C-alpha positions in Angstrom: -137.8 120.9 25.3 -136.3 123.2 22.9 -135.5 126.4 20.9 -137.9 128.0 18.8 -137.5 130.8 16.4 -140.6 132.2 14.7 -140.3 135.0 12.2 -143.8 137.2 12.3 -144.6 139.2 9.1 -144.3 142.6 10.7 -145.9 144.9 13.8 -148.9 143.5 15.6 -150.4 141.2 18.5 -149.9 137.5 18.1 -151.2 134.7 20.1 -148.6 131.8 20.8 -150.0 128.5 21.8 -148.0 125.5 22.4 -149.5 122.2 21.7 -147.8 119.0 23.3 -149.5 115.7 24.3 -147.7 115.7 27.8 -148.2 118.8 28.9 -150.5 121.6 29.0 -149.2 125.6 28.1 -151.3 128.6 28.9 -151.4 130.7 25.9 -149.0 133.8 25.6 -149.9 137.1 23.3 -146.7 138.5 22.4 -146.9 142.2 21.1 -144.1 143.6 18.4 -144.0 147.2 17.8 -143.0 149.0 14.5 -140.7 151.3 16.7 -138.5 150.0 19.8 -139.6 151.5 23.2 -136.2 150.6 24.7 -133.0 149.9 22.6 -133.0 146.8 21.2 -136.2 145.8 22.4 -139.6 146.1 20.5 -141.6 142.9 21.5 -144.0 142.3 24.9 -144.9 139.3 26.2 -148.1 138.2 28.5 -149.7 135.4 29.8 -153.0 135.3 28.4 -156.1 135.3 30.5 -159.6 134.3 29.1 -161.6 137.1 32.4 -158.8 139.6 32.2 -157.3 139.4 28.8 -153.4 140.3 29.5 -152.3 138.5 32.6 -149.0 139.5 33.7 -145.9 140.1 31.6 -143.2 137.8 30.7 -139.8 137.9 30.0 -138.0 138.3 26.6 -137.1 135.7 25.2 -139.6 133.1 26.3 -139.1 130.8 28.4 -142.5 128.8 29.1 -143.6 126.2 31.5 -146.4 123.9 31.4 -148.9 124.3 33.7 -149.9 120.5 33.9 -149.9 117.6 32.9 -152.4 116.3 30.7 -154.1 112.9 31.1 -156.2 111.5 28.3 -157.3 108.4 30.2 -158.2 107.7 33.9 -155.9 105.1 36.1 -158.0 102.1 37.0 -157.6 101.1 40.6 -156.6 98.2 41.3 -159.0 94.9 42.0 -159.9 95.4 46.1 -162.5 92.3 47.2 -163.1 94.2 50.2 -165.4 96.7 47.9 -167.4 93.9 47.8 -168.1 92.9 51.1 -168.8 97.1 52.0 -171.7 96.3 49.5 -175.3 96.6 51.3 -176.8 93.6 49.2 -173.9 91.6 49.8 -174.6 92.1 53.7 -177.9 91.3 53.5 -177.4 88.0 51.5 -174.7 87.0 53.7 -177.1 87.8 57.1 -179.6 85.8 55.6 -177.3 82.8 55.4 -176.0 83.1 58.4 -179.3 83.1 60.3 -180.7 80.3 58.2 -177.6 77.7 59.4 -178.4 79.0 62.9 -181.9 78.3 62.7 -181.4 74.8 61.0 -178.7 73.6 63.5 -181.6 74.1 66.4 -183.3 71.0 66.9 -187.2 71.6 67.1 -187.8 69.4 70.3 -185.3 71.3 71.9 -186.7 74.2 71.0 -190.1 73.3 72.4 -188.7 72.2 75.8 -186.6 75.5 76.2 -190.0 77.2 75.6 -191.7 74.8 78.4 -193.9 74.0 75.6 
């Protein structure tokens, strides 16, 4: 993405939020100390968790990876005519039409002969 250097006013705890329109980044807590706890190091960084506070420590300089891809719009599935054939109302109309065609094709005189009337 890019290298950024940010100056902070002094020692303290800071929250780093990365805003991106395509990716989601977890927030990071950066602790800046007035005195060095190791030679040349006075900064600690942690991934921020809303449940437990600080989650686990990150190496400094920070290299953040996105935790997910942001999708603002739902992708519509392509048109599928088979969806309409699975609809119960379409099945009822189709069966009614089929049965009405079958009953019209039978001659009433032949029906009476078959029944023995």
